[in-house]
N, C-alpha and C positions, 0 to 999 in steps of 0.2 A: 435466750442463749442456751445451748445444749451443754451437757456435762463435758463433752470433748472440747467444745469451744472455750468453756470456762477454764479448763485445765491448760489449754494452749495459751490463753491470755495470761494466766498466772505464771506459767513458765517463762513467757516473754518478759513479764514485769520483773521477775527475779533475776533473769539474765541481764537486763538493762541496769538494774540496781547494782549488780556485782561489777559490771563494766565501769560504772561511774564511781566506784569506791575509790577512796583516796589512795594515791600512789606516792611512793617516796620521792621527795624533791631535795636537791642540794641547795644550800644557801650559806650566807655569812651573817652572823649577828651584827647589827649596826647600832642598836640601842636596846636597853632593857629598862622597862618601867614596871618593876614588880608590884609597886604599890597600886598602880592603875590596872595591873593584869594585862599589860601590853608588851609586845616584842616586835621590834622593827627588824626585818630580814631582807637582805638583797638575795633574790632567789632566781633559779632557772624557771622554765615553764612549769606550770601546775596544770596537768592535763585534765584532772577531774573537775577543775573549776574553769577551764577554758582560758587560762591566763598566760600571757607571755611573760618573759623574764622582766623583772622590775624590782624596785625596793618599795616595801609597803609595811604597814603596821597590821599585826594580827592580834587577836585576843588570845589569852591563855585561860583555859577553864580553871586552872589551879595555879596559884602564884609559885608553888613549889616546882613547877615545870622548868623554871629558869635557874633553879639551884644547880650550881656547878658550871653554869655557862657564863661567858664573858664576852664583851664587845670584841669582835675580830675572830671569834671561834667559827670554824667551818662546821656546819651541821647538816644532818639529814633529817627531814621532817615530813609530816603529813599534815595537810590542812583541809578543812571542809567548811561549809556554811552551816553554822549551828545557831538556830533561832535567828536567822538572818544576818549573823555576823561572821566574818571570815575568822576562823579559829584554828589554832594549831592543836591538833589532836594527839600528836606524838612527836617527840623531838629527842635527838641524841647527837653528841659530838661525832663528827665524821672521822673515819679512820685515816 
């Protein structure tokens, strides 16, 4: 592979990674299990994961992520696959 080809391949890889980055999704909290580090959310489509709208359980990397949230709250969140598990990477109450 030449230097030009390697640079083009790297640029394509970086672009595809950026396009696959988590994008904000709206949802509603259905259940909080802080002790187990899990959050059940009814959500719209999650483009970066190729998911349709549904209700499902996500892992939370930190139990403190659920602090200030309650069942029924409307939220905006980002999710991704972390170590093979569907994980909320950012969450906040919707305005």
